[in-house]
C-alpha positions in Angstrom: 132.3 179.8 169.4 133.3 176.3 168.5 133.8 175.6 164.8 131.2 173.0 163.9 133.6 171.5 161.4 136.4 170.7 163.9 137.7 167.2 164.3 136.5 165.7 167.6 139.8 163.7 167.9 142.0 166.7 167.4 142.8 167.1 171.1 143.1 163.5 172.3 146.9 163.4 172.2 147.1 166.1 174.9 144.6 164.6 177.4 145.4 163.1 180.8 142.6 160.7 181.8 142.8 159.2 185.3 140.3 156.4 184.6 137.0 155.5 183.2 134.1 158.1 183.0 136.2 161.0 184.2 136.7 164.5 183.0 140.1 166.0 182.4 141.4 169.4 181.4 144.2 170.2 179.0 146.8 172.6 180.2 145.3 176.0 179.7 146.7 178.3 177.1 144.1 180.9 176.4 141.0 178.7 176.9 139.9 175.6 178.6 138.9 172.4 176.9 136.5 169.9 178.4 137.3 166.3 177.5 134.9 163.4 178.1 135.9 159.8 177.8 133.3 157.1 178.0 134.0 153.4 178.9 137.6 153.5 177.9 136.8 154.5 174.3 139.7 156.0 172.3 137.2 158.3 170.7 136.9 161.6 172.6 135.2 164.9 172.0 136.4 168.4 172.8 134.4 171.4 173.9 136.0 174.8 173.9 134.9 176.9 176.9 135.3 180.6 176.7 135.4 181.0 180.4 138.1 180.4 183.0 136.5 177.4 184.6 135.6 173.8 183.7 131.9 173.0 183.1 130.7 169.7 184.4 127.7 168.5 182.3 126.4 166.1 185.0 125.8 169.1 187.3 124.2 171.5 184.9 121.2 170.3 182.9 119.8 172.8 180.4 118.3 172.8 177.0 120.3 172.6 173.8 117.6 174.2 171.5 117.7 177.8 172.5 115.2 179.1 169.9 113.0 177.5 167.2 109.8 178.2 165.3 107.1 176.5 163.3 105.4 177.9 160.2 102.3 176.1 158.9 101.0 176.7 155.3 98.1 177.2 155.0 97.3 178.3 158.5 94.1 176.9 160.1 91.0 178.9 159.8 89.5 179.3 163.3 91.8 176.5 164.5 90.4 174.0 161.9 91.1 172.4 158.6 88.9 170.7 156.0 89.3 167.1 155.0 91.7 166.7 152.1 93.7 169.8 152.7 97.4 169.4 152.2 99.4 171.2 154.9 103.1 172.0 154.7 105.1 172.3 158.0 108.4 174.2 158.2 110.3 173.8 161.5 113.5 175.9 162.0 116.0 175.6 164.9 117.5 179.1 164.9 119.8 178.8 167.9 121.5 175.7 169.3 124.0 174.9 172.0 125.3 171.4 172.1 125.7 170.6 175.7 128.4 168.0 176.4 129.2 168.3 172.7 125.8 166.8 171.6 125.2 167.4 167.9 121.8 167.9 166.3 120.7 164.5 165.0 117.0 164.3 164.1 113.4 165.4 164.3 110.1 163.4 164.1 106.6 164.8 163.6 104.3 162.9 166.0 100.8 163.1 164.5 97.3 163.3 165.9 94.6 160.9 164.8 92.9 163.2 162.3 95.8 163.2 159.8 96.1 160.8 156.8 99.2 159.1 158.1 100.2 157.5 154.8 100.3 160.9 153.1 103.2 162.2 155.3 106.0 163.2 152.9 109.4 165.0 153.2 109.8 168.3 151.4 113.2 169.5 150.2 116.3 168.8 152.2 117.3 170.2 155.6 120.3 172.5 156.1 123.5 170.6 156.1 125.9 172.5 158.4 128.8 170.2 158.9 128.9 169.1 155.3 130.2 165.6 156.1 127.0 163.8 155.7 123.4 164.2 154.6 119.9 164.5 156.1 117.7 161.6 155.1 114.0 160.7 155.7 113.8 157.4 157.5 111.0 155.3 159.0 112.9 154.5 162.2 116.3 154.9 163.9 118.1 152.6 166.4 121.0 154.1 168.3 124.2 152.0 168.1 125.3 153.5 171.4 122.2 153.8 173.6 119.9 151.2 172.0 117.1 153.8 171.8 114.6 153.0 169.1 112.7 156.0 167.5 109.8 155.2 165.2 109.2 157.9 162.6 109.2 158.7 159.9 111.3 161.7 160.3 114.5 163.6 159.3 117.8 162.2 160.7 121.5 162.9 159.9 123.5 160.2 158.2 127.3 160.7 158.3 130.6 158.8 158.1 131.8 160.5 161.2 131.5 158.8 164.6 131.2 155.2 163.4 131.0 153.6 159.9 133.4 155.9 158.0 130.9 155.9 155.1 127.3 157.2 154.5 125.4 153.9 154.8 121.8 155.0 155.2 121.8 154.2 158.9 121.7 157.4 161.0 121.8 155.4 164.3 125.5 154.6 164.0 127.0 158.0 163.5 127.3 161.6 164.9 124.9 164.4 164.1 125.3 167.7 162.1 127.4 169.8 164.3 127.0 172.1 167.3 125.6 175.2 165.6 122.4 175.8 163.6 120.3 177.0 162.0 118.5 174.0 160.6 115.2 174.0 158.6 113.1 170.9 158.2 110.0 170.5 156.0 107.3 168.0 155.4 103.7 167.9 154.1 100.6 165.9 155.2 97.0 165.6 154.2 94.0 166.1 156.5 92.1 162.8 156.8 88.6 162.1 155.6 85.2 162.3 157.4 84.3 159.6 158.3 86.1 158.0 160.0 87.0 161.4 161.5 84.4 163.7 162.9 84.2 167.3 163.9 86.8 168.1 166.5 89.2 165.2 165.7 92.7 166.3 166.7 95.2 167.4 164.0 98.0 168.0 166.6 101.6 167.7 165.6 104.3 167.3 168.3 107.8 167.8 166.8 110.2 165.5 168.7 113.9 166.5 168.6 117.0 164.4 169.2 120.7 164.9 169.7 123.2 162.3 168.6 123.7 161.5 172.3 120.2 160.1 172.3 119.8 158.5 168.9 123.3 158.4 167.3 126.7 156.9 168.2 127.4 159.2 171.1 126.1 158.6 174.7 124.9 161.6 176.6 121.4 162.8 177.6 122.0 166.4 178.3 119.8 167.5 175.4 117.0 165.2 176.4 115.4 168.1 178.3 114.6 170.0 175.1 111.0 171.0 174.8 109.1 169.6 171.9 107.1 172.1 169.8 103.4 171.4 169.6 100.9 172.5 166.9 97.2 172.2 167.6 94.2 172.2 165.2 91.1 170.1 164.6 89.0 168.9 161.7 85.8 170.6 160.6 84.1 167.9 158.6 81.3 170.1 157.1 82.4 173.2 155.4 80.4 176.2 156.7 78.2 178.0 154.2 76.7 181.4 154.2 73.0 182.1 153.8 72.3 185.0 151.5 69.5 187.4 151.7 66.0 185.9 151.2 64.0 187.7 148.5 60.2 187.6 148.5 58.4 187.7 145.2 
């Protein structure tokens, strides 16, 4: 398994590159290394492969998030919440493989219309695996490499690696938080009022996920196929009440 703390430029002095946008292999000792050079950049990444063949990412497209889960507290009752309830979401990525050396970079909760959008707040701090940077809660991210603009708010990794050399509050110009999880992200949000909501208004949450090849300073979309987790519930505006036994005098 590749050490998530390794220096991505460690192997560049041993690489033979025959031109732009090509893959090259270092002379094999006990393992192969896959090297990718993009647009004559001097920055390169190395991926240790534990097999006796070279893997070409443009042929094989698979997902990077192998397993994840969502915990919601409190859980909905009968699939519904009451107006004003405060709900905490905990999203954990338990197993991750960074295809083409994509590093985990960010998540954004995409909210249904029944939530009080302005009440969305971060909770705690996500797991910091590489240790070189920090996870921050930001309203939007613009990738310095791809130009992708992601509107949040959400959690993104800010790091000196892969660009600025310092933590500058802009996750779009750096690499992510390594190749290996787990990561745990939390946020809370309040159920909106009735009106304007009405019975059955959606309280869905779609958890969008991003690798640094999509939203950071790396350019590679091999993790773009990752499935987004979806939570579904609705509003029940009027709290049900129980009718007790009727006594006759």
